[in-house]
Each structure stands twice: as structure tokens, then as C-alpha cells.
C-alpha positions in Angstrom: 45.1 95.4 32.6 47.9 97.9 32.1 51.7 97.2 32.6 54.1 100.2 31.8 56.9 98.0 31.2 57.8 95.9 28.1 57.4 92.4 28.0 60.9 91.0 29.7 60.4 90.1 33.5 57.8 87.7 35.5 54.8 90.3 35.6 54.6 89.9 32.1 54.3 86.4 32.3 51.8 86.7 35.2 49.6 89.4 33.2 49.2 87.1 30.3 48.5 84.0 32.1 45.5 85.6 33.7 44.5 87.9 30.7 44.2 84.7 28.9 42.3 82.7 31.6 39.8 85.5 32.1 39.5 85.8 28.5 38.7 81.7 28.3 36.2 82.5 31.0 33.9 84.9 29.4 35.7 88.5 30.6 36.4 90.9 27.9 40.0 91.6 28.6 42.2 94.5 27.0 46.0 94.6 28.1 47.9 97.9 27.6 51.3 97.3 27.8 54.7 99.0 27.1 56.5 97.3 23.7 59.5 97.6 21.9 60.3 95.9 18.4 63.4 94.1 18.3 64.9 91.7 15.4 64.4 88.8 17.7 61.0 89.8 19.1 62.3 90.2 22.9 59.9 93.3 24.3 57.1 92.7 21.5 54.3 93.1 23.5 52.0 92.0 20.2 54.1 88.9 19.9 54.4 88.3 23.8 50.2 88.7 24.0 49.7 87.0 20.8 45.8 86.1 20.9 44.8 88.6 23.5 43.1 92.1 23.0 46.7 93.7 23.5 47.4 97.7 22.6 51.0 98.1 22.4 52.6 100.9 23.7 55.4 101.4 21.1 58.6 103.1 23.0 60.9 101.6 20.3 61.7 105.2 18.9 62.4 106.6 22.0 65.7 104.3 22.6 67.2 107.0 19.9 65.9 110.0 21.4 68.4 112.2 23.4 65.8 111.8 26.5 64.4 108.3 26.3 61.8 109.2 29.0 60.9 112.8 27.3 60.3 110.8 23.7 56.9 111.7 22.1 56.0 108.0 23.0 58.5 107.7 26.0 60.6 104.8 27.4 59.2 103.8 30.9 61.8 104.4 34.0 62.7 101.6 36.2 62.9 100.4 39.8 66.5 99.3 39.4 69.7 101.9 39.0 71.8 100.3 36.1 74.3 103.1 35.3 74.3 104.4 31.7 70.9 102.4 31.1 67.9 103.9 29.0 65.5 103.1 31.5 66.7 105.3 34.5 65.8 104.7 38.2 62.2 106.3 39.0 63.7 108.2 41.9 66.0 109.9 39.7 63.1 111.2 37.5 61.8 114.6 37.5 58.4 116.7 37.8 58.5 117.4 34.3 59.4 114.0 33.2 56.8 112.5 35.4 54.1 114.4 33.7 55.2 113.6 30.2 54.9 110.3 31.1 51.5 110.6 32.8 50.4 112.2 29.6 51.4 109.8 27.2 50.2 106.8 29.6 46.5 108.7 29.6 46.3 109.0 25.9 46.9 105.2 25.8 44.3 104.2 28.4 41.8 106.6 27.1 42.5 104.8 23.8 41.9 101.6 25.1 38.6 102.5 26.6 39.7 102.2 30.3 36.9 104.7 31.5 34.3 102.3 30.1 36.0 99.6 32.0 34.4 97.6 35.3 38.1 97.0 36.5 41.4 98.4 35.9 43.9 95.6 37.1 47.4 97.7 37.0 50.7 95.9 37.5 53.3 97.7 39.9 53.1 100.9 41.0 53.7 103.6 38.5 52.8 106.8 36.2 50.5 104.1 34.8 48.4 104.9 37.9 48.3 108.3 37.9 47.1 108.1 34.4 44.4 106.0 35.5 43.1 108.2 38.0 42.9 111.0 35.4 41.3 109.1 32.6 39.1 106.8 34.4 38.5 108.0 38.2 35.4 106.2 38.9 36.9 102.7 37.7 37.7 100.8 40.7 41.5 99.7 40.6 43.3 96.5 41.6 46.8 97.2 42.4 49.4 94.1 41.5 52.5 94.5 43.4 55.1 92.1 42.2 58.0 93.4 44.8 60.4 95.5 42.8 58.2 98.7 44.3 58.8 97.7 47.8 62.7 97.2 47.2 63.1 100.8 45.8 60.8 102.1 48.7 63.0 100.1 51.3 66.0 101.3 49.4 64.7 104.9 50.0 63.9 104.2 53.4 67.8 103.5 54.1 69.0 106.4 52.5 68.7 107.0 48.9 71.8 108.3 47.1 72.5 111.5 46.0 71.5 110.9 42.4 68.2 109.8 43.5 67.0 113.5 44.0 63.5 113.0 43.8 63.2 109.5 45.8 60.8 111.4 48.5 58.4 112.7 45.7 58.1 109.0 44.0 57.7 107.2 47.6 54.9 109.6 48.0 53.3 108.9 45.0 53.6 105.4 45.5 52.0 105.3 48.7 49.3 107.8 46.9 48.3 105.2 44.5 48.6 102.4 46.7 46.1 104.0 48.7 43.7 104.6 45.7 43.5 101.1 45.1 40.3 99.1 45.8 42.6 96.1 46.8 46.2 95.4 46.2 47.0 92.0 45.0 50.3 90.4 46.6 52.2 87.5 45.3 53.6 86.5 48.8 52.3 86.5 52.3 55.8 87.9 53.3 54.4 91.1 51.4 51.8 92.1 53.9 53.8 93.5 56.7 56.2 95.4 54.1 52.9 96.9 52.1 51.4 98.5 55.6 54.7 99.7 56.5 56.0 101.1 53.4 52.7 101.9 51.7 50.5 102.5 54.5 47.8 100.1 53.1 46.0 98.0 55.7 46.5 94.1 55.5 42.4 93.8 54.8 42.6 95.7 51.5 45.4 92.9 50.6 44.8 89.8 49.0 47.6 87.2 48.6 47.6 85.3 45.2 50.6 83.5 44.4 52.3 83.3 40.9 51.7 80.2 39.1 52.3 77.6 36.1 50.6 76.5 33.0 49.8 72.7 33.8 49.8 72.0 29.9 52.9 73.8 29.4 55.1 72.7 32.3 55.3 69.1 33.1 57.8 66.3 33.3 58.7 65.2 29.6 61.2 63.0 28.2 64.2 64.9 26.6 67.5 64.1 24.5 69.7 66.0 27.1 72.9 65.8 24.6 70.8 66.9 21.3 69.4 69.8 23.5 72.4 71.1 24.8 74.2 70.8 21.3 71.4 72.6 19.8 71.5 75.7 22.1 75.3 75.9 23.2 77.2 74.6 20.1 74.8 74.8 17.2 72.9 77.9 18.1 74.6 79.7 21.0 72.7 82.9 22.5 75.2 83.2 25.4 76.9 86.8 25.2 79.7 88.4 27.0 79.7 92.0 28.3 80.2 93.4 25.0 77.9 91.5 23.4 79.8 89.2 21.6 78.5 85.4 21.5 80.0 82.8 23.9 80.4 79.3 21.0 81.2 76.1 22.9 82.6 73.0 21.1 81.9 68.9 21.4 84.4 68.5 24.5 82.3 71.2 26.1 79.4 69.0 26.0 81.2 66.0 27.8 80.4 67.6 30.9 76.4 66.4 30.6 77.3 62.8 29.5 79.0 62.6 33.2 77.5 61.5 36.7 76.8 64.8 38.0 73.6 66.5 38.0 72.9 69.7 35.5 72.1 72.4 37.8 70.2 75.2 35.9 69.9 78.8 36.7 66.7 81.0 35.1 66.4 84.6 35.3 68.1 88.2 34.9 71.4 89.4 35.8 70.2 91.6 38.6 72.3 92.4 41.9 70.0 90.7 44.1 70.0 87.6 42.2 73.4 86.9 43.5 74.8 85.2 40.4 78.6 85.7 41.1 77.9 84.0 44.4 76.2 81.3 42.7 79.1 80.6 40.5 81.6 80.8 43.1 79.3 78.2 44.9 79.2 75.9 41.8 82.9 76.5 41.9 83.4 75.0 44.9 81.1 72.3 45.0 82.7 71.0 41.6 86.2 70.9 43.6 84.6 69.2 46.5 82.5 66.8 44.3 85.3 65.9 42.1 83.6 65.4 38.7 82.2 67.4 36.2 79.4 69.6 37.4 77.1 71.6 35.0 76.0 74.4 35.7 73.8 76.7 32.9 72.7 80.1 33.2 69.6 80.9 31.2 68.7 84.3 30.8 70.2 87.6 31.1 68.1 90.0 28.9 70.8 91.3 26.0 72.7 94.3 27.5 71.2 94.4 31.0 73.2 93.3 34.1 73.8 94.9 37.2 77.5 94.9 39.2 79.8 92.1 38.1 78.8 90.2 34.7 78.6 86.5 35.5 80.8 85.8 32.5 83.4 88.4 34.4 82.9 86.2 37.5 83.7 83.2 35.6 87.0 84.8 34.3 87.8 86.1 37.7 87.9 82.6 39.5 88.8 80.5 36.7 85.5 78.3 36.9 84.7 75.8 34.9 81.9 74.1 33.5 79.5 77.3 33.9 77.6 77.6 30.7 75.5 80.7 29.2 72.8 79.6 27.2 71.4 83.6 26.9 67.9 84.9 26.9 65.0 82.8 25.1 61.3 83.1 25.2 59.1 81.8 28.1 57.6 78.9 26.0 61.2 77.6 25.7 61.6 77.1 29.2 60.0 73.2 29.7 62.8 72.2 27.3 65.5 73.6 29.3 63.7 72.1 32.4 63.6 68.8 31.1 67.3 68.5 30.0 68.2 69.9 33.9 68.1 68.0 37.0 67.8 71.1 39.7 67.0 74.7 39.7 69.5 77.0 41.3 68.1 80.4 42.9 70.9 82.2 45.1 68.9 85.2 45.2 68.3 87.1 48.5 65.8 89.3 48.1 63.3 86.9 45.5 59.9 88.4 46.0 58.6 85.4 44.8 60.3 82.8 42.8 58.1 81.7 39.8 61.0 80.0 38.0 60.7 77.6 41.1 57.6 76.8 41.0 57.7 76.1 36.7 60.7 73.9 37.6 59.3 72.1 40.3 55.6 71.2 38.3 58.5 69.4 35.9 60.1 67.8 38.8 63.1 69.6 39.3 64.2 70.1 43.6 65.1 73.8 44.3 68.2 74.6 45.6 67.3 78.1 47.1 67.7 81.0 49.6 65.3 80.7 52.8 64.1 84.0 52.3 60.9 85.8 51.2 59.0 84.0 48.4 61.3 81.0 47.9 61.0 80.4 51.9 57.2 79.9 51.3 57.7 77.8 48.4 60.0 75.3 49.0 59.9 72.9 52.1 63.4 72.1 53.2 64.0 68.5 53.0 61.0 67.8 51.1 60.7 69.5 48.3 64.4 71.0 47.9 66.9 72.6 49.7 67.0 76.2 51.4 70.1 78.1 52.6 70.6 81.1 54.4 71.0 84.6 52.4 74.5 85.4 51.2 76.0 82.2 52.8 78.7 80.9 50.0 79.1 77.4 52.1 75.9 76.5 53.0 75.2 76.8 49.1 78.2 74.9 48.3 77.1 72.0 50.8 73.8 71.9 49.0 75.2 71.6 45.4 77.6 68.8 47.1 74.6 67.0 48.6 72.5 67.0 45.3 75.4 66.0 43.1 76.4 62.7 45.8 73.0 61.7 46.5 70.7 61.8 43.1 68.2 59.4 44.8 67.6 62.0 47.0 67.4 64.6 44.3 64.7 62.5 42.3 62.4 62.0 45.6 62.5 65.5 46.2 61.5 66.5 42.6 58.8 63.8 42.8 57.6 65.6 46.2 58.0 69.2 44.4 55.8 68.3 41.3 52.9 67.4 43.6 53.2 70.5 45.5 53.2 72.4 42.6 49.8 71.0 41.4 48.2 71.4 44.8 49.3 75.3 45.2 50.2 77.0 41.9 48.5 75.7 39.0 47.1 78.9 37.5 43.4 77.6 36.4 42.7 77.8 40.0 44.4 80.6 40.7 43.0 82.8 37.8 39.6 81.9 39.2 40.5 83.5 42.5 41.6 86.7 40.8 38.3 86.8 39.1 36.2 86.4 42.1 38.1 89.4 43.3 37.4 91.1 40.0 33.9 90.7 40.4 34.0 91.8 44.3 35.7 94.9 43.4 33.8 95.8 40.4 30.4 95.2 42.2 31.9 97.3 45.2 33.5 100.0 43.3 30.6 100.9 40.7 27.7 99.0 41.7 26.9 98.0 37.8 29.0 94.7 37.8 27.5 92.5 35.3 29.4 89.3 35.7 31.8 87.7 33.0 28.8 87.2 30.3 
């Protein structure tokens, strides 16, 4: 299994769940992953994949290089175009840098024994795919698309900005890599038509397996809510302003969590498609209509990363109250935050799946989300949660007000949400589907599949 990106997003959690499940079923599984070393452990592949056979591709020193993408062990590029970011967008990366990336990752794959594998499971479409073609040309590849690749291709199709001078070359490479995959594993049925149109891969070569949740980790649990929020907002604050300074809260701020209003929770990165400014503006209006304190906790925001207006700047611009920034935490801490909350909120307009919705639903939280792409397949409006149109501040506000005014309905939908999550998104059952695909692809691709034993 290979991932060019260091662990910071949903694809890493998916890779860990599948690799762990495969290993438990008797498969010899090796993960080659990008990695960075930080004092708090963020991005460290050895720590993130602890207990699995992980081979970190350590890009830490690249951060101090004049061009991180040309360092001896280069930093990866990105599907996002964030001004000043070390991992600049793929579409701006020239041929020389591309070849350097491929050479470095070829060495990493060769060192991990890729040429002797039965299957290569490659997450995203990146230079790692080119490296696999050069190092292990006879090994069948499953390409796992998480959606960000499609967003970049759609942006190129709409008309790339001048700075994306190599956009066409990258689009062509991605189509070639997708075409060489034995199967493309998709996380949502909404991606099938887009993959056919953007990558030219016929639907019969795609397999939809959604992301899931760990049932032992994500389930309803008792919580001392006030103690939880005191710990992570007052005693051990991690929320950051754009300049990196830590946001501290006081005991008087915690009074918001003792009122009649439900606690709303956002979890994720601070990227443009997440529409965090819109979410905060809608919450500000909902709080005014509700007429009481209505806490919104923003959990996430990888340190130093954001697109557009930073959500702290949104709060300051509109004078929003009762918006709390809890900072970036490891995935294993998420169940505690869910247990101390009532509703999961996601205003993202192009959410490719929405794994956090599934994990929250498994814990009994109903979602308020946008009825497009992944969330539209996950949430049953009126039954397991609320769906609103994209970029509709008024509708998002109305949903929050409804949640606040009718807590019994929130509980009812939360219970239905948990039942739906257990039926459709439990990782053990989903891993079995992926392993069956491994067997099919390995047997078809090399004719020497030996089975999990």
C-alpha cells in the first residue's frame, strides 16, 4: 500500500483501517507512506501506523530546503493551491521536479519489495503511480481515489490559472495512471460518472466501497461534558490564530456549554470547499434567532494550513460569539469530542465522502450537512439528519435553529443515524469487500495469487 502524502487527512485513516484489517485477516501488508517529524507527532507515519509494517518516506528535512520538492527526500506536491505553501499545487510542478519525485519514490517502493507483491494498493493519483509502473510493472494496481484528484481535474477543465502552467501535462499523467489501474476504488457512487468523464475509465472498472468507522472506537459513551471542554479549551488549549498564537478561553466562556442549546461540532481541515466562514456566519445568525447561547466547536485545522479567510478572522469580522477553536487532535481523540457534542455540522459544498459524518452518526449524533456529493448519499434528510442546499446560508441557519428548538427530534434522528451507520459503514464488513477485490485483481493480474494464507 502506498500514500505519497504524510498522515493528515482522511485517506491516511482509510489506509490504516484497511491495512489493519488485512493484516488481521492474514495478509502480509506493507505501507509506504510520506512522513514528517514534528514535536507533537503530527504527520509521523511510524506513529500513525503503529503496529503495522510501515516504511516512512521521511520528508522532514525537505521543509528547510530552498525547494522542498527537489530535496534529496522530496516533499510531495498538493491538489490544493495555497499561496506560500511548501507543498505547491501539482499543476505548477515542472517535468524536472516530477522526474526527481518519481526517482525518489521508485527507490522507496523498491526498498519495500513492491516488485514481489501480489497487489499494489495506491491511494490518490500521484508520482507514486509512475514510480510503481517503473519498479513493479507486472504487479496489478488498485488505484484508490479519495476525490481531491477529481477536484483538481475539474478545476483544470474549467480553465487553469496562469500559475498552473503544467496543468495539461498533469491531467494527462493522471489519466494515464488511472488507465493502467486494474480497478479504481471509489468512495462514493457520485464519483462514477465523474471518473468516466475526467479520467476516461469505464464504470465497469470501478468499484465503490465507502469509507467506514471502527465500531469499537465510535459508539455512544458517557461524558462529563463540562470537564471535557474545560480540559481542551481552558486547561490545554490548542486552537490557533493565523499567526500561530494559541487561543485561550476562561471559565465564563464555558457557561455556553451549560445552557439549553445543543453543542454543535465541526471537524476537519480549513480548506476552501469546507465553507467554514459560511458555517460560522450561519451559526451567528442561528444564535441570534434562537435567543440563547449555542456553542459551535471547531475541531481541526492542521497547524499553519488554511485557504481563504481563516475562520478566526471570520469570527472577528462578524463579531460572532460562542465559537470555540479546539485545535488539531489525533483521530483517536475524536470519540471524546463527539461524546461531548450533540450535532455534527459540515457546510462543505464538494465533500467527496464525509467520513466524519459516518463516525459521528455511529456515536449517535445527527448531521447538518450539504445535500451534494458524499453527504447526500450518507444522510437521509428528515430521518438521520438535515441536508441543505450548497452555499445556502439561510437554509443552514434554519437547520441549526430547528436543531436548537427541538432537541427531542435531534435525539430521534441521532438514534436513527447510529442504526444506519452500523448497517452500512462498519469497517470490518467494508474491509472484507476490499480483500475480495485484492484476491480478484491479484488472480487476474499475475495468475499466481496464493490467498491470504
